[in-house]
C-alpha positions as CSV (number, residue, x, y, z in Angstrom):
1,M,11.2,-0.7,2.9
2,M,9.1,-3.7,3.6
3,A,10.0,-6.9,5.3
4,L,7.6,-9.1,6.8
5,I,8.2,-12.1,8.9
6,I,5.8,-14.2,10.5
7,A,2.8,-15.3,12.3
8,G,1.3,-18.6,12.8
9,I,2.6,-21.8,14.2
10,F,2.5,-25.2,12.8
11,S,0.9,-27.2,15.6
12,C,1.4,-31.0,16.1
13,K,-0.9,-33.5,17.8
14,K,-0.8,-35.0,21.3
15,K,1.9,-33.3,23.3
16,E,2.2,-30.2,21.1
17,D,-1.6,-29.5,21.4
18,T,-1.0,-28.1,24.9
19,V,1.8,-25.8,23.8
20,K,0.9,-22.1,23.4
21,Q,0.9,-20.7,19.9
22,F,2.4,-17.3,19.1
23,R,2.1,-14.9,16.2
24,V,4.1,-11.8,15.4
25,T,2.5,-8.5,16.1
26,Q,5.3,-6.0,15.4
27,M,8.7,-5.9,13.6
28,L,11.2,-3.1,14.2
29,Y,14.0,-2.4,11.7
30,Y,17.3,-0.7,12.6
31,Y,20.3,0.3,10.5
32,N,24.0,0.6,11.4
33,N,23.5,0.5,15.2
34,D,20.9,3.2,15.2
35,T,18.9,3.4,18.5
36,I,15.7,4.5,16.7
37,P,14.1,2.2,14.3
38,E,14.1,3.1,10.6
39,F,10.7,1.7,10.2
40,K,8.3,-0.8,11.7
41,V,5.5,-3.2,10.6
42,L,2.3,-3.9,12.5
43,F,0.1,-7.0,11.9
44,E,-3.7,-7.1,12.3
45,Y,-5.6,-10.4,12.4
46,Q,-9.2,-11.4,11.9
47,N,-10.3,-15.0,12.5
48,N,-6.7,-16.0,13.0
49,K,-5.7,-14.8,9.6
50,I,-3.7,-11.7,8.6
51,A,-6.1,-9.0,7.5
52,M,-3.7,-6.0,7.2
53,M,0.0,-5.2,7.5
54,R,0.9,-1.6,8.1
55,E,4.3,-0.1,7.6
56,Y,5.4,3.0,9.4
57,T,8.5,5.1,8.6
58,Y,10.2,7.1,11.3
59,N,10.1,10.8,10.6
60,T,13.2,12.5,12.2
61,Q,11.7,16.0,12.0
62,S,8.5,15.1,14.0
63,S,10.1,12.2,15.9
64,Q,7.1,10.1,15.0
65,F,6.2,7.1,13.0
66,I,4.2,7.9,9.9
67,E,2.2,5.2,8.2
68,S,3.6,4.9,4.7
69,Y,2.4,1.6,3.2
70,R,-0.5,-0.8,3.7
71,Y,-0.9,-4.4,2.7
72,E,-4.6,-5.4,2.7
73,V,-5.3,-9.1,2.6
74,E,-8.5,-10.6,1.3
75,Y,-9.7,-14.2,1.1
76,P,-12.1,-14.6,-1.9
77,D,-12.5,-18.3,-1.1
78,A,-10.9,-21.1,0.8
79,N,-8.1,-21.6,-1.8
80,S,-7.2,-18.1,-2.8
81,I,-5.6,-15.0,-1.3
82,V,-5.3,-11.4,-2.6
83,V,-2.9,-8.9,-1.3
84,T,-3.1,-5.3,-2.3
85,D,-0.2,-3.0,-1.7
86,S,-0.9,0.8,-1.3
87,Y,1.2,3.8,-0.4
88,L,0.3,7.2,1.1
89,V,0.6,10.1,-1.4
90,T,2.4,12.8,0.5
91,D,0.7,15.8,-1.1
92,T,-2.9,14.6,-1.1
93,K,-2.7,12.2,1.9
94,A,-4.7,9.7,-0.1
95,W,-3.9,6.0,-0.4
96,E,-2.9,5.0,-3.9
97,P,-2.6,1.3,-5.1
98,R,0.8,0.1,-6.2
99,Y,0.8,-3.7,-6.6
100,K,-1.6,-6.6,-6.3
101,Y,-1.0,-10.3,-5.8
102,E,-3.5,-13.0,-6.6
103,A,-2.6,-16.5,-5.4
104,V,-4.1,-19.9,-5.7
105,F,-3.5,-22.7,-3.2
106,S,-4.3,-26.5,-3.3
107,G,-4.2,-28.5,-0.1
108,G,-2.7,-25.4,1.7
109,K,0.3,-25.3,-0.8
110,I,0.9,-22.4,-3.2
111,T,0.3,-23.4,-6.9
112,E,0.2,-20.0,-8.6
113,S,0.7,-16.3,-7.9
114,I,0.2,-13.4,-10.3
115,E,1.6,-9.9,-9.7
116,Y,-0.1,-6.8,-11.1
117,D,1.1,-3.2,-11.4
118,Y,-1.3,-0.4,-11.0
119,Y,-1.1,1.8,-14.1
120,S,-3.4,4.6,-15.2
121,G,-6.3,3.3,-13.1
122,N,-5.9,-0.3,-14.2
123,W,-4.3,-3.5,-12.9
124,V,-1.8,-4.7,-15.4
125,P,-0.3,-8.2,-15.2
126,Y,3.5,-8.1,-14.7
127,N,4.8,-11.6,-13.7
128,K,3.7,-14.9,-12.2
129,F,5.0,-18.2,-11.0
130,N,3.6,-21.7,-10.9
131,C,4.6,-24.4,-8.5
132,T,4.3,-28.2,-8.9
133,Y,4.8,-30.8,-6.2
134,A,6.0,-34.4,-5.9
135,N,5.4,-36.3,-2.6
136,Q,4.2,-33.1,-1.0
137,N,7.5,-31.4,-1.8
138,M,7.9,-28.4,-4.1
139,S,9.7,-30.0,-7.0
140,Q,9.5,-27.3,-9.7
141,V,8.8,-23.6,-10.0
142,I,8.5,-21.7,-13.3
143,N,8.5,-17.9,-13.4
144,Y,7.0,-15.9,-16.3
145,N,6.9,-12.3,-17.5
146,Y,3.9,-10.8,-19.2
147,S,4.6,-9.5,-22.7
148,N,2.2,-8.4,-25.4
149,G,-0.7,-10.2,-23.9
150,N,1.2,-13.5,-23.3
151,W,3.0,-15.2,-20.5
152,V,6.7,-15.8,-21.5
153,N,9.1,-18.1,-19.8
154,D,11.7,-16.3,-17.7
155,Y,13.4,-18.8,-15.3
156,K,12.7,-22.0,-13.4
157,T,14.0,-23.9,-10.4
158,E,14.0,-27.7,-10.0
159,N,14.4,-29.1,-6.4
160,T,15.6,-32.5,-5.3
161,F,14.6,-33.9,-1.9
162,S,15.6,-36.8,0.4
163,G,12.4,-37.4,2.2
164,S,11.3,-33.9,3.2
165,K,14.8,-32.5,3.2
166,L,15.9,-30.3,0.3
167,T,19.3,-31.5,-1.0
168,Q,19.7,-29.7,-4.3
169,S,18.2,-26.8,-6.2
170,I,19.1,-26.1,-9.8
171,S,18.1,-22.8,-11.6
172,Y,17.6,-22.4,-15.3
173,D,17.2,-19.2,-17.5
174,Y,15.1,-19.3,-20.6
175,D,16.7,-18.3,-24.0
176,A,14.7,-20.2,-26.6
177,A,15.4,-23.2,-24.4
178,W,16.1,-23.8,-20.7
179,V,19.8,-23.2,-19.9
180,Q,21.3,-24.1,-16.5
181,S,22.6,-21.1,-14.6
182,W,23.0,-22.0,-10.9
183,K,23.0,-24.9,-8.4
184,D,22.7,-25.0,-4.6
185,V,23.7,-28.1,-2.7
186,V,22.5,-28.6,0.9
187,T,24.6,-30.6,3.3
188,Y,23.1,-32.0,6.6
189,N,24.5,-33.1,9.9
190,G,21.7,-35.6,10.8
191,N,18.5,-33.6,10.4
192,I,19.9,-30.1,10.6
193,I,21.7,-28.1,8.0
194,D,25.5,-27.9,8.1
195,N,26.0,-25.7,5.0
196,I,24.6,-24.6,1.7
197,T,27.0,-24.2,-1.2
198,G,26.2,-22.3,-4.4
199,Y,27.7,-23.1,-7.8
200,D,27.7,-20.9,-10.9
201,F,27.3,-22.8,-14.3
202,N,30.0,-21.7,-16.7
203,G,28.6,-23.4,-19.8
204,S,30.0,-26.9,-19.1
205,T,30.7,-27.3,-15.4
206,Y,29.7,-25.7,-12.1
207,D,32.2,-23.4,-10.2
208,Q,32.0,-22.8,-6.4
209,E,30.6,-19.3,-5.8
210,D,29.2,-18.9,-2.3
211,K,28.5,-20.8,0.9
212,Y,26.3,-20.5,4.0
213,V,27.6,-22.2,7.1
214,Y,25.2,-22.8,10.0
215,E,25.9,-22.8,13.8
216,Y,23.5,-23.8,16.5
217,T,22.9,-23.1,20.2
218,S,20.5,-25.4,22.1
219,N,19.4,-26.9,18.8
220,L,18.4,-23.4,17.4
221,I,20.2,-21.7,14.6
222,S,22.3,-19.0,16.2
223,K,24.6,-17.9,13.4
224,I,24.9,-18.2,9.6
225,T,28.2,-17.1,7.9
226,E,28.1,-16.3,4.2
227,S,31.3,-16.5,2.2
228,Y,32.3,-16.1,-1.4
229,Y,34.9,-18.2,-3.2
230,Y,37.9,-16.3,-4.8
231,S,41.4,-17.5,-5.8
232,G,41.0,-20.8,-4.0
233,N,39.8,-19.4,-0.7
234,W,36.5,-18.8,1.1
235,N,36.1,-15.1,2.1
236,V,33.5,-14.1,4.7
237,S,31.1,-11.5,3.4
238,T,28.1,-11.5,5.8
239,T,27.3,-12.8,9.2
240,S,23.8,-13.2,10.6
241,L,23.2,-13.7,14.4
242,Y,19.9,-14.9,15.8
243,T,18.5,-14.8,19.4
244,Y,15.3,-16.3,20.8
245,D,12.9,-15.6,23.6
246,S,12.0,-18.0,26.4
247,N,9.3,-19.5,24.2
248,K,11.9,-20.2,21.4
249,N,10.4,-17.5,19.1
250,L,12.9,-15.7,17.0
251,A,13.6,-12.4,19.0
252,T,16.3,-10.7,17.0
253,E,18.2,-11.0,13.8
254,V,21.4,-9.0,13.1
255,R,23.0,-9.1,9.7
256,T,26.5,-7.5,9.3
257,N,28.5,-6.9,6.1
258,S,29.6,-3.4,4.9
259,Y,26.7,-2.1,7.1
260,S,24.5,-3.7,9.7
261,T,20.7,-4.3,10.1
262,K,18.8,-5.5,13.0
263,V,15.2,-6.8,13.3
264,E,13.3,-7.1,16.6
265,Y,10.1,-9.2,16.8
266,S,7.2,-8.9,19.2
267,Y,4.5,-11.6,19.7
268,E,1.1,-12.4,21.1
269,T,-0.6,-15.7,21.8
270,G,-2.7,-16.9,19.0
271,S,-2.4,-18.6,15.6
272,G,-2.0,-17.0,12.2
273,N,-1.2,-17.8,8.5
274,W,2.0,-15.9,7.8
275,S,3.5,-18.8,5.8
276,Q,0.6,-18.6,3.3
277,I,0.9,-14.8,3.1
278,R,4.6,-15.0,2.5
279,D,4.1,-17.5,-0.3
280,V,1.7,-15.1,-2.1
281,W,4.6,-13.0,-3.2
282,D,7.6,-15.1,-2.4
283,G,6.5,-18.7,-2.7
284,D,8.8,-19.3,-5.7
285,S,11.9,-19.1,-3.5
286,Y,11.8,-22.4,-1.6
287,M,15.5,-22.2,-0.7
288,M,15.2,-18.9,1.0
289,N,11.8,-19.5,2.6
290,H,12.6,-22.8,4.2
291,L,16.2,-22.9,5.1
292,F,16.7,-19.8,7.2
293,P,15.3,-18.8,10.6
294,N,12.1,-16.8,11.0
295,P,9.5,-16.2,13.7
296,T,7.5,-19.3,12.9
297,K,7.7,-22.1,15.4
298,G,6.8,-25.7,15.1
299,K,9.6,-26.7,12.7
300,K,13.0,-28.2,13.3
301,P,16.1,-26.1,13.1
302,G,17.2,-25.9,9.5
303,Q,13.6,-26.3,8.3
304,N,12.2,-22.9,9.3
305,T,10.9,-20.2,6.9
306,R,11.9,-16.7,6.4
307,Y,11.1,-13.7,4.2
308,L,14.0,-11.3,3.6
309,P,13.8,-7.5,3.6
310,K,13.6,-5.8,0.2
311,P,15.1,-2.3,0.1
312,D,12.7,-0.7,-2.3
313,G,9.6,-1.0,-0.1
314,A,8.0,-3.6,-2.4
315,L,6.9,-6.9,-1.2
């Protein structure tokens, strides 16, 4: 399993210039109230940029962490990043490539990312996404699949903003033409998020489907409650609790539904570029990346970024 969360702080001028910066160095992942982490991720930096992320799985027989995945980060030029995902082959103890991500940036913003699978000694294109912007906001993302030597439309997302605040996100599937499939509406209380409501498109109208309700402590997101709509009622499905250290860095995240997961974060002083690395493989999900807590400081509550764990170990 791989889940990566942060490094890097978005600094401001004047007053903020004197504030210490922090970047994540370690993430520990627990399941169902276990006292021993299931796995951990360590971050390595060079020149204030992530150079390597190493994932270790806990071996219950040896009571040790065994390195199982590596994510090597390269910077071919000022506007591109390449991340190569490798795994340790148990029998040979050799490192074998799995996936590669090649991303292009413009003005620090992701514009394209291509994913490759490693097959029979070659890198084979698999999918990609392209992002366009209006007034510095990500207004549209189009996702493609690679088929018979061509990129084929898969799905797209169109975002609406009020200033810099996302207010609506509409998703479309491609079937000879773009067809609406889903809509998220973001409601604010002043400058912070009150709730996000998701609607499923039934062919003519949108039906309420799910909702995320935000709660705050000392102006930091402390709880998000996810509910689904059924028979005229909202039913709670998942709760996420967040705590912070004395520097207001995200310290823990506990998600509870039919089982529970917990993530603990460790930091060091210094700057990094996690938000860019996250965008290499997950930059097409503006809603998820920018409306949930994560260990990146320097943004107002409700405007933070986050990368969610994926259970198959892939980025």
